C-alpha positions in Angstrom: -7.5 -11.9 -9.3 -9.0 -8.6 -8.4 -6.1 -6.2 -7.6 -6.3 -2.7 -6.1 -3.3 -0.6 -6.7 -2.9 2.4 -4.5 -0.3 4.9 -5.8 1.2 7.8 -3.9 3.5 10.4 -5.3 3.0 14.2 -5.8 4.7 14.3 -9.2 2.8 12.5 -12.0 6.0 12.4 -14.1 8.1 10.8 -11.3 9.9 7.5 -11.6 7.4 6.1 -9.1 4.6 6.9 -11.6 6.6 4.8 -14.1 6.7 2.1 -11.5 3.0 2.3 -11.1 2.5 2.1 -14.9 4.8 -1.0 -15.1 2.8 -2.7 -12.2 -0.5 -2.0 -14.0 0.8 -3.2 -17.3 2.1 -6.5 -15.7 -1.1 -7.1 -13.8 -3.3 -6.5 -16.8 -1.2 -8.5 -19.2 -1.6 -11.4 -16.8 -5.3 -11.0 -16.9 -6.0 -9.6 -13.6 -8.9 -7.2 -13.0 -7.3 -4.0 -11.8 -8.4 -0.8 -10.0 -6.2 2.2 -9.3 -6.4 4.7 -6.5 -4.1 7.7 -7.1 -4.1 9.5 -3.8 -2.6 12.7 -5.1 -4.6 12.8 -8.3 -7.9 12.5 -6.4 -6.8 15.0 -3.8 -7.2 12.5 -0.9 -7.2 14.4 2.5 -4.8 12.4 4.8 -5.6 14.4 7.8 -7.6 12.6 10.5 -9.7 15.5 11.9 -11.0 16.0 15.4 -14.4 14.9 14.2 -13.0 11.9 12.4 -11.1 10.8 15.5 -14.2 11.2 17.6 -16.1 8.8 15.3 -13.1 6.4 14.9 -14.5 3.7 17.0 -18.2 4.0 15.9 -19.1 1.5 13.2 -20.6 3.2 10.2 -19.9 6.7 11.4 -16.1 6.1 10.9 -16.7 5.4 7.2 -17.9 8.9 6.3 -15.8 10.3 3.4 -13.8 7.2 2.7 -16.6 4.9 1.3 -15.0 4.4 -2.1 -11.7 3.4 -0.5 -13.4 0.9 1.7 -15.3 -0.4 -1.2 -12.1 -1.0 -3.0 -10.6 -2.9 -0.1 -13.7 -5.0 0.2 -13.6 -5.7 -3.5 -9.9 -6.7 -4.0 -8.2 -9.9 -3.5 -4.7 -8.4 -3.9 -3.5 -5.0 -2.6 -0.4 -3.4 -4.0 0.9 -0.1 -2.7 3.3 1.9 -5.0 5.2 4.8 -3.3 8.6 6.3 -2.5 10.1 5.6 0.8 10.9 8.9 2.6 12.5 8.9 6.0 12.3 5.1 6.2 8.5 5.0 5.8 5.5 5.9 3.8 5.0 9.5 2.6 2.6 11.5 4.8 -0.2 11.1 2.2 0.0 7.3 2.3 0.4 7.2 6.1 -2.8 9.4 6.3 -4.5 6.9 4.0 -3.6 4.1 6.5 -4.8 6.3 9.4 -8.1 7.2 7.9 -9.1 4.1 5.8 -7.8 1.2 8.0 -10.5 1.7 10.7 -12.1 -0.4 13.3 -15.0 -2.6 12.3 -14.4 -2.1 8.6 -10.8 -3.4 8.3 -10.1 -4.9 11.7 -11.8 -5.7 15.1 -10.7 -4.0 18.3 -8.8 -6.0 20.9 -10.8 -7.9 23.5 -9.4 -9.3 26.7 -6.0 -10.7 25.9 -6.7 -11.0 22.2 -5.1 -8.5 19.7 -6.9 -6.8 16.9 -8.6 -9.2 14.5 -8.9 -9.7 10.8 -11.8 -8.4 8.8 -10.5 -8.1 5.2 -9.9 -11.8 4.7 -10.7 -11.3 1.0 -7.2 -9.9 0.6 -4.9 -12.9 -0.2 -2.0 -10.8 -1.4 -0.5 -7.7 0.2 2.5 -6.0 -1.4 4.5 -2.9 -1.8 6.7 -1.5 -4.6 8.9 1.3 -3.6 12.1 3.3 -4.1 14.5 4.2 -1.4 17.5 6.6 -1.2 19.3 4.4 1.2 21.4 1.3 0.4 19.9 -2.1 1.3 22.3 -2.6 4.3 21.3 0.7 5.9 17.7 0.0 5.4 18.1 -3.3 7.2 20.1 -1.7 10.0 17.3 0.8 10.5 14.9 -2.1 11.0 13.0 -1.7 7.7 10.1 0.3 9.3 8.1 0.9 6.0 8.2 -2.8 5.1 7.2 -3.9 8.5 4.3 -1.4 8.5 2.8 -2.9 5.3 3.8 -6.6 5.3 3.4 -7.1 9.1 1.1 -4.4 10.4 -1.4 -4.4 7.5 -0.6 -8.0 6.5 -1.9 -9.5 9.7 -5.3 -7.9 9.0 -5.7 -9.7 5.6 -6.5 -13.4 5.0 -4.6 -15.9 7.1 -1.5 -17.0 5.1 -1.9 -14.0 2.7 1.1 -13.8 0.4 3.4 -10.9 0.9 5.4 -9.1 -1.7 8.1 -6.5 -1.5 9.9 -4.9 -4.4 12.4 -2.1 -3.8 14.8 -0.2 -5.7 17.6 1.0 -3.3 20.0 4.0 -3.7 17.4 5.6 -6.0 19.3 8.9 -6.2 22.4 7.2 -7.6 20.8 4.7 -10.0 21.7 4.5 -13.6 19.2 4.5 -16.5 19.9 0.9 -17.0 19.2 0.1 -13.3 16.0 2.0 -13.4 14.9 0.3 -16.6 15.8 -3.0 -15.2 13.7 -2.4 -12.1 10.7 -1.5 -14.2 11.0 -4.7 -16.2 11.3 -6.6 -12.9 8.2 -5.0 -11.7 6.3 -5.9 -14.9 7.5 -9.5 -14.7 6.7 -9.9 -11.0 3.2 -8.5 -11.4 2.8 -10.9 -14.3 3.5 -13.8 -12.1 0.9 -13.0 -9.5 
């Protein structure tokens, strides 16, 4: 399978970077063809500018400056996002990537009549997220799991019908032990190896 991994964390020495590396290791060991987009490393600009918003609905014009990201989405069969959950959702950099890269015509069709937005990226048969959260699982559930819903439902419905969805999360990150973090990294490697 061709898998695109999108990583988002400002610190290249963070635990989330170790999670990214574990995911890449598991995917490559299983024989998948893998590409990595590291949003902070490449200096991705998450800001949707006035000009970008003006071109948002115009096919082709709305792809300016994000061509390589769209090429990656068109290439992949699996999309895995690796990031920390901050304030119950994606970091601003990753939210900006969703705002700027998941655009009409290239990743979805606009609603018509009573129909909702439609699928374009039907090549993506697997959508997943690997994240860390400061909150305990029960609080995350009580808050409605907004980050999970954004990725697995909001983005998931734009992928292939019946696309598999994957969610791996380490809760209470700030209170975890070395053993718990090491165990999570192993879980990530093993789960990526079973894709």
